[in-house]
N, C-alpha and C positions, 0 to 999 in steps of 0.2 A: 835293841829292840825301843826301850822306853824313851831314849834320845830320839829316835825316829818319830815316834808318837807325839813327843811334845813339840818337836820342831813341826809336824804337820798340823797340829792343834794350834800352835802358834800363828803359822801362815794362814790357817781358817779363820781365826778369829781377827786376824789383821784385814783380811779381805772381806769381812763382813760388811764393816759400815759402807765403803763405797758400793758394794754389792745392793745392799737394801737400798740405797739411795738411789741406785740405778734402776733397780726394780719399780721403785714406786715411780720415778720420773718416765721412764719407758711407758708405764700403764697410763700415765697422765697423757704422754705424747699420742698413744695409740687410741685413747678415748675422744682426745682432740680430734684426729685425724677421722676417726670413724663418724664423728658428728659432722665433720666436713665433707665427707664423701657419702652420706646417708642418701640412698635412694638410686647412687650411680652404679650399683651392682658390682663394685671392685670389693674382693674380699680384703679382710683386715687380718693382721698377725693375731694368733690367740695368746693365752696367757703363758703357755708352755714356752713359745718361741721368745716372748719377752724374758721369761725366766733363764733360759740359755744366753740370751743376749747380755742380761746384766751379770751373771757370772762371768762371762767374758771381759765385760766393760770393767767390772771390779777387779778383777785379776790384773787386766792390762794397766788400770791406773797403778796399781802398786808395783806392775813392772816399769811403767815408764817413770814413775817417780825415783827408781833406781838409776835411770840414766843420768849423766853429769849434766847435760842440758837442761834437762826440766826444771832442776831447781836452781836456776841461774843466778838469782838476785835473792839470796839467803839473808844477806847483811842490809839490804836495802829496805825501804817501807814497804810494807806488805803489797801494797797496789802494785808494785812491779812484779813479783812472782805470781799474784793473782791474775794479773792481765796477760803475763806471758803464759803461765798453764793454761789459762782459759781459750787463749789463741790456738795452742797445741793440740789440746784435747778438741776444742772447736774445729779444727782443720780435719782431724780424725773422724768426727762425727759427720763433717761435711762428706768426707769420701764414702763413710759407710752408708751414709742416707743415700748417697747416689748409686754406689754398688748395689744396694738393696732394690733401688727403682730399675737399675740395668738388669739385675737378675729375673725380675718379673718380665721385662720386655724381651730377654733371650728366650724365656719358654715360648715366646711366639714367633721369633725371627730365627732364621737358618744360620746365622754367624753372629760373631761378637759385633763386627762392624754394624751389621744390619740391625742388630739389638740396640746399639747406640745410635743409630741414625732414626730408629723407630722412637726411642727414648726421647731424644731431642725434638721430636715432631709431636709427640703425644702429651708431653707432661704439661702439668698444669704448673706454671712455674710460680704463682702468686701463692698456691698452697705448698709447693716446696719449700720457699722461701720462709712462709709463715711458719711451717715445723722447724726450719733450721733457725730461725730467730728464738723460737720457744727453747729449744735445745740449748742455745748459746747462753739464753738467761738463767737455764736450770744448771749448766755447766758453771757459770759463774757464781752461780749460790754454793756447789759443791766446792770450788777452789777458795772461797771465802772461808767458809767453814774448817776446809783441810788445814790453809794456812794458820788459820787462829789457833787451831788446835796443835799444830806444830810449834807455835811460839809460845801459846800459854800452858799448852799441855793438855792430852786429852781428858783427864783426870778434870784437872779444875774447871776447864770447859763444860764438861758434863754437869759438874756441881753446880756450876753458874746457870745453867741452863735449866737442870731438872731439880735442883736444891741439892743439899747434902744428901749423901747415901748413909743410911743407919748402918751401924755396926752390930754385925750378930753376936 
């Protein structure tokens, strides 16, 4: 039983940094979207849905990092892995962002095809791409930090950023 609890604790601690990161950036995106649509009467996701999304994304990133094609360029300069991972995560973010909009349209439409047509007709593409650009930029930041932590080591990166941790 203690090995199960130890493994569970290890997995939770491993998922915590990306989950916290995505929790913060998804709130930033939600605030920006709310400011962009202020006065339109469109409802925005609440903090609970952002929490669930960040938990899913945090675990998804850890799962994706175990896939052999994600860490494709470990021996090349960091920019290769950062660019590749940013592209992979950005494609997933694009799909999720689109599906989120599609779900909202599906509530008003009779079928999936009708919802897709409604979405294509009604979406504000400038707003959609503005949010997507913001997400890609934030994902790029995450990938840079994650790759630095992989190469330098989490503890060394933490002490470089926050200073040495005092021993008890």
